[in-house]
TORPAPA-596077 format. One record per residue (C-alpha): residue in one letter; z, x, y. Coordinates in steps of 0.05 Angstrom, whole numbers, plus 5000, padded with zeros to 4 digits. Last residue first. Example, Ala and Ser with C-alpha at 12.3 -4.5 7.8 and 13.67 -1.06 7.14 Angstrom:
TORPAPA-596077
S514352734979/A515652464910/
This chain:
TORPAPA-596077
X407249824890/X403749384940/X408349014987/X409048264974/X407247815033/X411247185018/X407746525029/X411746065076/X415045445046/X413644725065/X419544275056/X420843685010/X425343115034/X430842715001/X432642045033/X439841835023/X441441115005/X448141015040/X455540875030/X461641035071/X468540835045/X475340735076/X482141045081/X487540955133/X491441565157/X490741445232/X485341975238/X481041635184/X480241875112/X473641795077/X471641555008/X464241674991/X458841214964/X452241514945/X445241254931/X439741774920/X432541794945/X426042174932/X428242464866/X425743154844/X431243274793/X433743874833/X435543484895/X438142894854/X442843344814/X445543644878/X446742934905/X450542724843/X454643354847/X457243144916/X464743224904/X463843824858/X459244204905/X463544034965/X469744284930/X466344924909/X463745064979/X470044925018/X466044995082/X469645375138/X471744945197/X478045345216/X482144765190/X478444845124/X472444405110/X470943895056/X478343705048/X476942995074/X481243115135/X477543785145/X471043385153/X463843455131/X460042945173/X457742325137/X451242065107/X448842775089/X441842965110/X437743185049/X433943815033/X428444094989/X424844754982/X429245205025/X426745925026/X431046404984/X425246824956/X424447195022/X431847405022/X431548165018/X424148205036/X425447905104/X419047615134/X419147015088/X426146845114/X423446745184/X418146255160/X423245885118/X427745815179/X421945495217/X420845025157/X428144815160/X427744655235/X421244255225/X424543865168/X430443715213/X425943365264/X422143005208/X428642745179/X430742515248/X424342125256/X425341795188/X432241545211/X437741625159/X442142105198/X442141615257/X444641045214/X450141465182/X452341755249/X452741105287/X449040475309/X442140755323/X436340605371/X430541075377/X427641025447/X425141745448/X430141995498/X435641635459/X433642015395/X434142705427/X440842525458/X443542295391/X440742915357/X444543375406/X451042975406/X451242785333/X449743485308/X446343355241/X449843545176/X444943835125/X445443925050/X440744455022/X436244644964/X434145344941/X429345494884/X428845644810/X436345604797/X441546124777/X444846064845/X440745584888/X445145154932/X445745145008/X450844795052/X449144655125/X453144455186/X451844245257/X444244235256/X440743965319/X442344575362/X438645025313/X442445665297/X445745265243/X439745355197/X439946105204/X447446085190/X446245685127/X441146185102/X445946775109/X451646355081/X447646215018/X446046934999/X441346894938/X438447564915/X432147524872/X433147524796/X427847004781/X433146474767/X436046584836/X441547084843/X448547084872/X452247254935/X457946754942/X463447224917/X461247764966/X461747285025/X455247365062/X450447865094/X454748235145/X451548785185/X455949365208/X453449845261/X453150585244/X446650705280/X442450735216/X445450085191/X452149995155/X451849475100/X454748795082/X458148365030/X464748045051/X470947985007/X474748415056/X477548895004/X482949295038/X482750045024/X489650365017/X487250954975/X486650534912/X485849794926/X489049304974/X487148584959/X489248554885/X495848914898/X497448434954/X495547834911/X500248054856/X505748224905/X505547504929/X512247344962/X508847345030/X502347725026/X503748445046/X504048935105/X497348695130/X492349215156/X491949385230/X493650135222/X487050265187/X482850175125/X476749755110/X472449585049/X465949185057/X463148944990/X456149184970/X457549244895/X458150004901/X463249924956/X461549995030/X466650395069/X469650265137/X475050655174/X478750345233/X482650745286/X478150525343/X473749935321/X468250055269/X461649925305/X458749245320/X458048565288/X450648655275/X444348235283/X444348135358/X445748865373/X449849065433/X451149805445/X451249835521/X458449585524/X462049715459/X461249195403/X467549145362/X468849195287/X475249135244/X480448745284/X482048015269/X489248255255/X486448575192/X489248085140/X487247495183/X480247775181/X475748185227/X469148215263/X467048215336/X461047945373/X459648045447/X458047635508/X457847995575/X455447395615/X449847625663/X444747065655/X440947455601/X447347585562/X448546835554/X441446675534/X440647285489/X446547065445/X443746365439/X436846625421/X439847115370/X443746545336/X451146675327/X454046825258/X460746515243/X468146655258/X466547075319/X465047025393/X467447455450/X466747415526/X467848015571/X468448085646/X468447335659/X469347145732/X463746635740/X464646355670/X467045645683/X460545365654/X458745025720/X460245685757/X455846065707/X450145585723/X451245635798/X450746405792/X444846415744/X440445925781/X439246015856/X443046655875/X442546995807/X435146805804/X433947145870/X437347775844/X433247715780/X426747685819/X428748295859/X430848675796/X424348475763/X420248755821/X424349395823/X422949525749/X428749555700/X432250165672/X438250005628/X445149855656/X447149395598/X447448775643/X440748965674/X437649035605/X440448355584/X437348025645/X430448345639/X425447895605/X429947335583/X432747295654/X425747265685/X423846705637/X430346355657/X428146435729/X421646045717/X424845515672/X430245365722/X425745355783/X420744885749/X426344425726/X429344405795/X422544225824/X421443675773/X428043335785/X433843415737/X435242955677/X432243445627/X436443995661/X442743605645/X440943595571/X439444345573/X446244495604/X449844055553/X446244415496/X448245085525/X455544895527/X455144605456/X452045265431/X457545685463/X462645225430/X459245255362/X458946025366/X466646065365/X469946175432/X473546745466/X474346875540/X476847435585/X476247405661/X478246675662/X475546195716/X482045795720/X479045155749/X472545195709/X476245305643/X481044735661/X475244255666/X472344515600/X479044475564/X480843775590/X480043385524/X484143895484/X489843795531/X492944055596/X490144755585/X494545355572/X493245975614/X495846655589/X495947185644/X494647925634/X500248415616/X496048915576/X500648945515/X503748245516/X497047935534/X493548325479/X498648095427/X499447375449/X493147025473/X487947515446/X490947745379/X494847105363/X488946685384/X484347075338/X489147015279/X488846255280/X495545895275/X495945845351/X489745405348/X484545555403/X486145355475/X488945975509/X484646085572/X485146825588/X486547145656/X486147865679/X489948285730/X493948655678/X487749035655/X482549015601/X478049625593/X473649315539/X474249875487/X481350065508/X484049355508/X480949225440/X484149845409/X490949695440/X491048985414/X489349205343/X494649755345/X499749265374/X498048765319/X499249265263/X505249605295/X508848935305/X507648785231/X503148275197/X505347855137/X499547435113/X502146795080/X497146565028/X493545905028/X492545554961/X485745634930/X478445794944/X477745625018/X485145735031/X485045825106/X489646425104/X496746335131/X499246735189/X506147065187/X508347415250/X512248035272/X513948335204/X518148955217/X514349615215/X515349775289/X522849665282/X527549165314/X534849365316/X534449485391/X532248765401/X538548515364/X543048975406/X539848745470/X540948025448/X548348085434/X550748475494/X552647885538/X556247505482/X559946935517/X555046895574/X549246935526/X551946385482/X552645935543/X545446105563/X543145955492/X546145255490/X542745125556/X536145375526/X537044945464/X538244335509/X531644495543/X528144535475/X530543835458/X533943855391/X533143445327/X538043605270/X542943065295/X537942495283/X538142045343/X530841925358/X531041355408/X529241755470/X523842175436/X517641825464/X516542355516/X521242945505/X515643475501/X518244135472/X521443945406/X526444325363/X527344155289/X533544425253/X535844465180/X529644455137/X532144715070/X531544045034/X524144005051/X521443455006/X525742925039/X523243205105/X516043005091/X515242415140/X520442695187/X516143315195/X510042905212/X514042475261/X516443095298/X509143315305/X507142665338/X513442645381/X511743305414/X510444055412/X514144295351/X519444825336/X521644905264/X527745225232/X529645245158/X522645425132/X522245725063/X515346005076/X512345685014/X515645015028/X513344975101/X506445235081/X505644735025/X508144145066/X503544245125/X497743935088/X502043335069/X503943225141/X496743205168/X493843835198/X491643785271/X497044265295/X495044835250/X501445195232/X504745795267/X509846205227/X514346605274/X518347145238/X525547315254/X528447975277/X532447625332/X527847835388/X521947635343/X524446915340/X524946895416/X518047185424/X514846645382/X519146135418/X516146375484/X509146235456/X511545535439/X514645455508/X508145665541/X504145135504/X497945205460/X497644565419/X503044445368/X506844685308/X511245315303/X515145445239/X520645965246/X521946435188/X528746765179/X529047515167/X534347645220/X538447015230/X537846315261/X544645985258/X544245465312/X547645935362/X542446475344/X536945985361/X540245855428/X540846605440/X533446685427/X531646085471/X535846335529/X532947035525/X525946765518/X527246345580/X529546955620/X523747385595/X518746835615/X521946785685/X521647545693/X514347565671/X512747005721/X511946285699/X506645855733/X505445095733/X498344855745/X498144125768/X493943565736/X499943235702/X501743895670/X497044505669/X500545095640/X500845805665/X503746435635/X505347155655/X504347135730/X506747785764/X513647725797/X517448165747/X512548745745/X516349345718/X522549015688/X519548365663/X513448755638/X517949235598/X522248665573/X516148335542/X513748985512/X520549105481/X520448405451/X513448555423/X515449165385/X513149895391/X514250025465/X515450755449/X509751015493/X505751215431/X505050485408/X500350465348/X502751175332/X508450845294/X504350865231/X503950245187/X503750485116/X498250275069/X500050005000/
């Protein structure tokens, strides 16, 4: 097992509580956190955050929280929840964030596996979830809530308002003034600082134990590469249980000292993004795609002159924008045109997107389409890809400025070593590796091989410039019946590059050809249909329209043409497809909470559709049970149309 070296924090600030106290001491009045509440931004300085963390930590100690205890955290991104993370760490405890949109039964496994005695939640909704399963959690002793709305008539003695906890902590602090400093002093760099659960695409989630040193090393490497400073802002809106949020919104903020901004709600993220104007931004490819789709829809409604200006200057941006961003030589005429475009188009567009101040924007979690990547970089947004896993603090590869490739995830990050195994699997080593899987020594030994190399489970290769290219999950890479390589995720990502396709699942291992399930994007396809006078009553109706099938067929055939030019996957062109009658949904167990397809589950659930695709049928009836947000269950049924696609002839090289 790899050791976590203390060189991750050479200045001696080797735990997050020490970093917090450092900022409170050296820049007490600088903004640390903001939250929008009732339309008004509230600000906490570093000294105010440190004071509240002190009160919360002492309050937890008063309730009996001890070193080694795990603290469940459930809710949207809220300053008090981030502060509770720090409070638990001050006492030598371990925060365990859970996905806030998970139903109670989904939370149960993690709460039981982590042996949770203490939980802090955002509001009444999350309290109700814990009350629903409390009879199966005999060890759960205390639940603390942040938002008191709706909690007036909850009289259970184990429920505590977070403000009452702070008052309790202040009394404890007055009675034991040296207690917290002593606890913080006991903290070591190799203590577990957070436990993040894997998405569980192939089995039960595993608790990934990451140390202070691991996350500080990852944060430091990213800060050095992208030259982040204390004067920055980040909008913290992605789930706290996701490793990327913990790296960007907690670890890097604690190290660099920039400001965490929490939106009012999930519905106001875009409005809040424009108000804050962050300097540092992360979003999965789907968000960047949705933003671009909304821009293009608005442009279709614009006047003819505006449309002409937009398309003219976007052509200029495609020609030279990315080169200007990277500092490459560009002709004087193009620079002049681009400067005019910045004034008339790119600047206002970035303002509408809330990206006027962005110094670096990152995307990860899925492949991003080259055209989408080029669009953002062409208008001056420094969009990059990165690569990592929960087990690596989301830190393996980064793209340095001036070395951006659309088809790679970048170079190995500072301090990270990469090796490609004989079977094509990507192996990594560095100070950011997990300490262990919680109470799973078998899984830890399986994941970390000889020499301390972590097996990522991804198949890929290093190109001639040392950049890593990811092909697919190693376990998903198979062969067609003719022996050609079949990498389903590679094909699916190409399909999802089209704005009309939200999700795709490909099949073909050990078969003669590839077939696919498609989920349409309701917003993009709905707008497309409305502009053509195509009436529809909902997703199922829209997905069944012949015009929509023809639209998706064109997208699939474009992908086939691009696959034909890549000898590695040329045989994996899609021969047949169908559009599913419902969207794949985490509530129906078809996706993880991070929106990764549970491939085996989907294949088993929709086996009748796979059989129909390969049997050459033109239609197939299916009825599927679905779960609604309020917990009710219902059924969706449809006769699905199955379409054939044109494939592109493969130009075989002569031997």
